[in-house]
C-alpha angles and dihedrals in degrees: 000000000000093000090052089059091052092050090048091052092045092051093046089050093046091050089051093049093048099044133010092022092072098043102135144170093269096191093051090047094050093046090051091047090053093046090049093049094244091131092060090073105018135058133187098250110004138061115251115159089321132033120284115260092245087059093053091048089050093050092053098038111136096010108133092212096042094120095054093043094052093042091051093048088053092050096046101030119205145157140238101072099085096011144305100301111103121231108219115237123253101211094152091067117100122236095255090050089050089053094047094053092044093051093048093050090047090051087056097263095280118198091217 
């Protein structure tokens, strides 16, 4: 019985992490992505210079700390996760902007 409760809690946490937890203001996030030059290298559903947002979302699906991980990667930049081309850092973005972008990406970069 105790194991059933653990499984139920884990299932609920996973559901939250992969759905409603990443509900964002898509218009604001897309505008910020455009202003921050993210869209020069990333697209929603196809690889450009960097991975598609859907690929990023799939890679982090089910990770409890996905929002923080993606936000930190946007801020610090880096390379090696999706290939050798470096992503420039975005240190000028505020924490709420980083979370907005990360949540939007993890939601699959919806238009609405």
